[in-house]
C-alpha positions as CSV (number, residue, x, y, z in Angstrom):
1,M,-7.6,38.1,3.1
2,I,-6.3,34.8,4.5
3,P,-5.9,32.2,1.8
4,V,-7.9,29.0,2.1
5,E,-5.7,25.9,1.9
6,A,-6.5,23.0,-0.4
7,E,-9.2,20.7,1.0
8,R,-7.9,18.1,3.4
9,P,-10.4,15.4,4.2
10,R,-8.1,13.7,6.6
11,A,-8.4,14.5,10.3
12,L,-5.6,15.8,12.4
13,L,-3.0,13.1,13.3
14,A,-4.8,10.7,11.0
15,G,-1.4,9.3,9.9
16,A,-0.3,8.3,13.4
17,S,0.5,4.6,13.9
18,R,-1.3,4.3,17.2
19,R,-5.1,4.4,17.4
20,W,-5.3,6.4,20.5
21,V,-3.2,9.2,18.9
22,R,-5.5,9.3,15.9
23,L,-8.5,9.6,18.3
24,L,-7.0,12.2,20.5
25,P,-8.0,15.3,18.4
26,W,-11.6,14.1,18.3
27,A,-11.6,13.5,22.1
28,V,-10.1,17.0,22.9
29,A,-12.5,18.7,20.5
30,F,-15.5,16.9,22.0
31,V,-14.5,17.7,25.6
32,L,-13.9,21.4,24.7
33,C,-17.2,21.6,22.9
34,V,-19.2,19.9,25.7
35,A,-17.5,22.0,28.4
36,L,-17.5,25.4,26.8
37,L,-21.0,25.4,25.3
38,P,-22.9,25.5,28.6
39,T,-20.2,27.5,30.4
40,T,-20.3,30.3,27.8
41,I,-24.1,30.6,28.1
42,V,-24.0,30.7,31.9
43,V,-21.1,33.2,32.0
44,L,-22.5,35.6,29.4
45,T,-25.9,35.7,31.0
46,A,-25.1,35.5,34.7
47,D,-21.9,37.5,34.9
48,Y,-22.0,39.8,31.9
49,G,-25.8,40.2,31.9
50,L,-26.2,39.4,28.2
51,N,-29.6,38.3,26.8
52,G,-30.1,34.5,27.0
53,G,-31.0,34.0,23.4
54,L,-28.1,36.0,22.1
55,A,-25.7,34.3,24.6
56,S,-26.9,30.9,23.4
57,A,-26.3,31.8,19.8
58,L,-22.8,33.1,20.5
59,A,-22.0,30.0,22.6
60,V,-23.0,27.7,19.7
61,A,-21.0,29.7,17.2
62,Q,-17.9,29.8,19.4
63,A,-17.9,26.2,20.6
64,A,-19.5,23.9,18.0
65,P,-17.0,24.7,15.3
66,L,-14.3,23.1,17.5
67,L,-15.5,19.7,16.2
68,L,-15.1,20.9,12.6
69,A,-11.5,22.0,13.5
70,V,-10.4,18.4,13.7
71,V,-10.9,18.1,9.9
72,R,-11.0,21.7,8.6
73,P,-9.4,24.0,11.2
74,L,-9.1,27.0,9.0
75,Q,-12.8,27.0,8.1
76,A,-13.6,26.5,11.8
77,W,-11.4,29.5,12.6
78,Y,-13.4,31.8,10.3
79,V,-16.6,31.0,12.2
80,V,-15.1,31.2,15.7
81,F,-13.2,34.5,14.9
82,V,-16.3,36.2,13.6
83,A,-18.3,34.9,16.6
84,D,-15.7,36.1,19.1
85,V,-15.6,39.6,17.6
86,A,-19.4,39.7,17.4
87,G,-19.5,38.6,21.1
88,A,-17.1,41.4,22.1
89,L,-19.3,43.9,20.3
90,A,-22.5,42.5,21.9
91,L,-20.9,42.9,25.3
92,L,-20.6,46.7,24.7
93,T,-24.4,46.8,24.8
94,V,-24.6,45.7,28.4
95,D,-23.1,47.0,31.7
96,F,-20.8,44.5,33.3
97,Q,-18.3,44.8,36.1
98,E,-14.8,46.2,35.4
99,R,-13.1,43.1,36.8
100,L,-14.4,40.9,34.0
101,L,-12.3,40.3,31.0
102,W,-13.2,42.1,27.8
103,P,-13.2,41.8,24.7
104,F,-12.8,38.1,25.1
105,P,-14.1,36.2,28.2
106,P,-12.0,33.3,29.6
107,M,-14.0,30.5,28.0
108,E,-13.6,32.1,24.6
109,I,-9.8,32.3,25.1
110,V,-9.7,28.6,26.0
111,G,-11.6,27.6,22.9
112,Y,-9.6,29.9,20.7
113,V,-6.3,28.6,21.9
114,G,-7.3,25.1,21.2
115,L,-8.4,26.1,17.7
116,C,-5.0,27.8,17.2
117,L,-3.2,24.6,18.1
118,A,-5.2,22.7,15.5
119,L,-4.4,25.4,13.0
120,G,-0.7,25.1,13.7
121,L,-0.8,21.3,13.2
122,R,-2.4,21.7,9.8
123,E,-1.6,25.0,8.0
124,R,1.6,26.5,6.6
125,R,3.6,29.3,8.1
126,R,2.1,32.0,5.9
127,T,-1.4,31.1,6.9
128,L,-0.5,31.0,10.6
129,L,1.1,34.4,10.4
130,L,-2.0,35.9,8.8
131,V,-4.2,34.3,11.4
132,W,-2.1,35.8,14.2
133,L,-2.1,39.2,12.5
134,A,-5.9,39.1,12.2
135,T,-6.2,38.1,15.9
136,A,-3.8,40.9,17.0
137,G,-5.5,43.4,14.7
138,A,-9.0,42.6,16.1
139,N,-7.7,42.6,19.7
140,V,-6.0,46.0,19.3
141,G,-8.9,47.5,17.3
142,L,-11.5,46.5,19.9
143,G,-9.3,48.0,22.6
144,F,-10.1,51.5,21.3
145,A,-13.8,50.8,22.3
146,A,-13.0,49.3,25.7
147,P,-15.7,50.4,28.2
148,H,-13.4,50.3,31.2
149,G,-10.0,51.2,29.7
150,T,-7.3,48.9,28.3
151,G,-4.6,46.8,30.0
152,A,-2.1,44.0,29.4
153,K,-4.8,41.4,30.3
154,D,-6.9,42.5,27.3
155,L,-4.1,41.2,25.0
156,L,-4.3,37.7,26.5
157,L,-6.0,36.2,23.5
158,T,-3.3,37.5,21.1
159,I,-0.4,36.3,23.3
160,L,-1.8,32.8,24.0
161,G,-3.1,32.4,20.5
162,G,0.4,33.2,19.1
163,V,2.0,30.7,21.5
164,A,-0.5,28.0,20.4
165,L,0.1,28.7,16.7
166,L,3.9,28.6,17.2
167,L,3.7,25.4,19.1
168,G,1.4,23.6,16.7
169,G,3.5,24.8,13.7
170,A,6.7,23.6,15.3
171,L,5.2,20.1,16.0
172,R,3.9,19.9,12.4
173,E,7.2,20.8,10.9
174,R,9.0,18.4,13.1
175,Y,6.6,15.6,12.0
176,E,7.1,16.6,8.3
177,V,10.9,16.4,8.7
178,Q,10.7,13.0,10.4
179,R,8.3,11.7,7.7
180,R,10.6,12.9,4.9
181,L,13.6,11.4,6.5
182,A,11.8,8.1,6.9
183,E,10.8,8.2,3.2
184,Q,14.3,9.1,2.1
185,E,15.8,6.3,4.2
186,T,13.3,3.9,2.6
187,I,14.2,5.1,-0.9
188,S,17.9,5.0,-0.1
189,E,17.7,1.5,1.2
190,A,15.8,0.4,-2.0
191,E,18.4,2.1,-4.2
192,R,21.2,0.6,-2.2
193,G,19.8,-2.8,-2.6
194,R,19.3,-2.3,-6.3
195,R,22.8,-0.9,-6.8
196,T,24.3,-3.9,-4.9
197,L,22.3,-6.3,-7.1
198,L,23.5,-4.6,-10.3
199,E,27.1,-4.4,-9.2
200,E,27.1,-8.1,-8.3
201,R,25.5,-9.0,-11.6
202,A,28.2,-7.0,-13.5
203,R,30.9,-8.7,-11.4
204,I,29.5,-12.1,-12.2
205,A,29.4,-11.2,-15.9
206,R,33.0,-10.1,-15.9
207,E,34.1,-13.4,-14.2
208,L,32.0,-15.5,-16.6
209,H,33.7,-13.7,-19.6
210,D,36.8,-15.9,-19.2
211,V,34.7,-19.1,-19.1
212,V,32.7,-18.3,-22.2
213,A,35.8,-16.8,-24.0
214,H,37.6,-20.1,-23.5
215,H,34.8,-22.1,-25.2
216,M,34.6,-19.6,-28.0
217,S,38.3,-19.8,-28.6
218,V,38.2,-23.6,-28.8
219,I,35.4,-23.4,-31.4
220,T,37.5,-20.9,-33.4
221,V,40.6,-23.1,-33.4
222,Q,38.7,-26.3,-34.2
223,A,36.9,-24.6,-37.2
224,D,40.1,-23.0,-38.5
225,T,42.1,-26.3,-38.3
226,A,39.4,-28.6,-39.6
227,E,40.6,-28.5,-43.2
228,Y,44.1,-29.6,-42.0
229,R,42.9,-32.3,-39.6
230,L,40.2,-33.8,-41.7
231,A,41.3,-35.1,-45.1
232,A,39.4,-34.6,-48.4
233,L,36.8,-32.1,-47.1
234,P,34.4,-30.9,-49.8
235,P,34.7,-27.2,-50.7
236,D,31.3,-26.4,-49.3
237,V,32.2,-28.0,-46.0
238,R,35.4,-26.0,-45.9
239,E,33.4,-22.8,-46.5
240,E,31.1,-23.8,-43.7
241,F,34.0,-24.2,-41.2
242,T,35.5,-20.9,-42.4
243,S,32.1,-19.2,-41.7
244,I,31.9,-20.8,-38.3
245,A,35.5,-19.6,-37.4
246,A,34.7,-16.1,-38.6
247,T,31.5,-16.0,-36.6
248,A,33.3,-17.2,-33.5
249,R,36.0,-14.6,-33.9
250,E,33.3,-11.9,-34.3
251,S,31.6,-13.1,-31.1
252,L,34.8,-13.0,-29.2
253,G,35.3,-9.4,-30.3
254,E,31.7,-8.5,-29.2
255,M,32.4,-10.2,-25.8
256,R,35.5,-8.1,-25.3
257,R,33.6,-4.9,-26.0
258,L,30.9,-6.1,-23.6
259,L,33.5,-6.6,-20.9
260,G,34.7,-3.1,-21.5
261,V,31.3,-1.8,-20.8
262,L,31.1,-3.8,-17.5
263,R,34.5,-2.9,-16.4
264,N,34.8,-0.1,-13.8
265,E,37.6,1.7,-12.0
266,E,37.5,-0.6,-8.9
267,A,37.5,-3.9,-10.9
268,H,40.9,-5.6,-10.9
269,G,42.2,-8.9,-12.0
270,E,39.7,-9.7,-14.8
271,L,42.5,-11.4,-16.8
272,V,43.3,-13.8,-14.0
273,P,41.9,-17.4,-14.6
274,Q,38.7,-17.9,-12.7
275,P,38.8,-20.3,-9.8
276,G,36.8,-23.5,-9.4
277,L,36.5,-26.5,-7.2
278,A,40.2,-27.2,-7.2
279,Q,40.9,-23.9,-5.6
280,I,38.4,-24.2,-2.7
281,G,40.9,-26.2,-0.6
282,Q,43.4,-23.3,-0.8
283,L,40.7,-20.9,0.2
284,V,39.7,-23.1,3.2
285,E,43.4,-23.4,4.3
286,A,43.9,-19.6,4.2
287,T,40.7,-19.1,6.3
288,A,41.8,-21.7,8.8
289,R,45.1,-20.0,9.3
290,T,43.4,-16.7,9.9
291,V,40.5,-17.3,12.3
292,G,40.2,-20.9,13.4
293,P,39.5,-24.5,12.6
294,V,37.8,-25.3,9.3
295,D,36.9,-28.9,8.3
296,F,36.9,-29.5,4.6
297,T,35.3,-32.4,2.6
298,P,36.5,-32.0,-1.0
299,C,34.9,-33.2,-4.2
300,D,36.9,-34.3,-7.3
301,A,33.9,-34.4,-9.7
302,E,34.1,-32.8,-13.1
303,V,31.7,-29.9,-13.1
304,P,31.0,-27.2,-15.7
305,E,33.2,-24.1,-15.3
306,A,30.3,-21.8,-14.4
307,V,29.2,-24.2,-11.7
308,G,32.7,-24.5,-10.3
309,L,33.1,-20.7,-10.3
310,S,29.7,-20.3,-8.5
311,A,30.6,-22.9,-5.9
312,Y,34.0,-21.2,-5.2
313,R,32.4,-17.8,-4.8
314,I,29.6,-19.1,-2.5
315,V,32.2,-20.8,-0.2
316,Q,34.3,-17.6,-0.3
317,E,31.4,-15.4,0.7
318,A,30.3,-17.8,3.4
319,L,33.8,-18.0,4.9
320,A,34.1,-14.2,4.7
321,N,30.9,-13.9,6.8
322,V,32.4,-16.3,9.4
323,V,35.4,-14.1,9.6
324,R,33.3,-11.0,10.0
325,H,30.6,-12.3,12.4
326,A,31.8,-15.5,14.1
327,P,35.7,-15.3,14.4
328,G,37.1,-18.5,16.0
329,A,34.0,-20.5,15.4
330,A,34.4,-24.1,14.2
331,T,33.4,-24.3,10.5
332,H,32.6,-27.2,8.2
333,V,32.8,-27.0,4.5
334,S,31.7,-29.9,2.3
335,L,31.3,-30.5,-1.4
336,S,29.4,-33.5,-2.7
337,V,27.6,-34.7,-5.9
338,A,24.4,-36.6,-5.6
339,R,21.1,-37.1,-7.5
340,P,18.1,-35.5,-5.8
341,A,15.8,-38.0,-4.1
342,G,12.6,-36.1,-5.2
343,G,10.3,-37.1,-7.9
344,P,10.1,-35.7,-11.4
345,G,8.1,-32.6,-10.4
346,D,9.5,-29.1,-10.0
347,R,9.5,-27.2,-6.8
348,Q,10.5,-23.7,-5.6
349,T,13.1,-23.0,-3.0
350,D,14.2,-19.5,-2.1
351,G,12.8,-18.2,-5.3
352,Q,14.8,-20.6,-7.5
353,R,13.8,-23.5,-9.7
354,E,14.8,-27.1,-8.9
355,G,14.4,-29.1,-12.1
356,P,13.7,-32.8,-12.5
357,G,16.5,-35.4,-12.3
358,G,20.2,-34.7,-13.0
359,E,23.1,-34.7,-10.7
360,R,23.7,-31.8,-8.5
361,L,26.7,-30.3,-6.7
362,T,25.9,-29.7,-3.0
363,V,27.9,-26.9,-1.4
364,L,27.5,-26.8,2.4
365,V,29.1,-24.3,4.8
366,V,28.1,-24.5,8.5
367,N,29.7,-22.6,11.3
368,E,29.1,-23.1,15.0
369,P,28.6,-20.3,17.5
370,P,31.8,-18.3,18.2
371,P,33.7,-19.1,21.4
372,E,32.9,-15.7,22.7
373,P,30.9,-12.8,21.3
374,P,33.1,-10.7,19.0
375,A,33.8,-7.2,20.3
376,G,33.4,-5.9,16.7
377,P,33.7,-7.1,13.1
378,L,37.2,-8.2,12.1
379,E,36.7,-6.7,8.6
380,V,35.3,-3.2,7.9
381,G,34.1,-1.6,4.7
382,G,32.7,-4.8,3.1
383,T,31.2,-4.8,-0.3
384,G,27.7,-5.4,1.0
385,H,27.0,-8.0,-1.6
386,G,26.8,-11.0,0.8
387,L,23.7,-13.1,0.3
388,V,22.8,-11.0,-2.8
389,G,25.8,-12.4,-4.6
390,M,25.1,-16.0,-3.5
391,R,21.5,-15.8,-4.7
392,E,22.5,-14.3,-8.1
393,R,25.2,-17.0,-8.7
394,V,22.7,-19.8,-7.7
395,R,20.0,-18.3,-9.9
396,L,22.5,-18.1,-12.8
397,V,23.0,-21.8,-13.0
398,G,19.3,-22.7,-12.0
399,G,20.1,-24.1,-8.5
400,T,18.7,-23.6,-5.1
401,L,20.0,-21.8,-2.0
402,D,19.1,-22.2,1.6
403,V,20.6,-19.9,4.2
404,G,19.8,-19.0,7.8
405,P,20.7,-19.2,11.4
406,L,20.8,-22.5,13.4
407,P,19.0,-23.0,16.7
408,D,22.4,-23.2,18.6
409,G,23.5,-19.9,17.3
410,G,25.5,-21.0,14.3
411,F,24.8,-20.3,10.6
412,R,24.2,-22.5,7.6
413,V,24.7,-21.9,3.9
414,A,23.5,-24.7,1.6
415,A,23.4,-24.5,-2.2
416,Q,22.6,-27.2,-4.8
417,L,23.9,-26.5,-8.3
418,P,22.9,-28.7,-11.3
419,L,25.7,-30.4,-13.3
420,T,23.8,-31.5,-16.4
421,E,23.6,-29.0,-19.2
422,E,19.9,-29.4,-19.7
423,D,19.3,-28.4,-16.0
424,I,21.6,-25.3,-16.1
425,T,19.6,-22.2,-16.9
């Protein structure tokens, strides 16, 4: 017995993106039903000589389920298959000409082929194979009772039905493969973005290790030397400084272990002092020697180490993008410190908080369109961090980031980083 698939309330091609594709099964089923119903009645009564009432009942049973096939093709097949076999047996009771097809007249073959196509688009291989075997078995079995002998044309329903089942199954499996590939691409893209974000956060944490370790080392040294630098310290104060130094040393040890967790095989140079504003000029000169003119407006302001490191990395990534995507384009890099002109309220920019008051370091990198479209990127195998790294660094210090193309074809990267400790988050 052919297994009944789980109930599927959705119509055939209901997942298609275009509306006309979703409506196509209903339109085909309606046309077949409207065309085959009267045709079957006329052919069975006029050509085969079947009783009018019986012909009408068979026509309804063979044509009407085609509308059901849009939603439940297997259930519709049960009805049509039984009706077709019953119609073949009913024709044995009348005397019809030898030239007429039997056991299945042409209009029954047309409806059955359309139904098999719907089955192929919905059911699995095992079900389709059982449907075809049932069709072939009925066709061959009825052939033993043929009133005018058998021939190749009597197997027309089995052949055309098998082709329709095969075609529908192939289309369904192709659609399933494409859908799964699209889902996998979506999942892979999300995982790739998540991995890039986590890698960039780990890289930022490794870089900030040196900055924090320096401050912790200063605290340790100051606490250890307090009793020698400050005369006549009470014993309880000495003990307090000793406790501070011990806590600071313990914190340094924990930080080193944390860095060991964040370290990976591809990470190099963690022991090198981290760059800041002073090194941006060297970075600009190196880029200018490589790809083209770069104007630089420096800033000599004293900034927190975390802010200086973030500014350096933002400029580095922005210039790397110029090298990759706009080689030879005139580029402008500027650093400046200013107090925001806005009021005391907060506002959101690119998902970041801009706090009230306080001086801010503005990092601006703007490149013009390249002299000629590049044949290909000058660098391959990039990290893929790009804007993700910029946004993470800006978020780290509680700043704002504005990036995007310019109307003339260039590109602009603008970041504002707070300089006061109460504004850095």
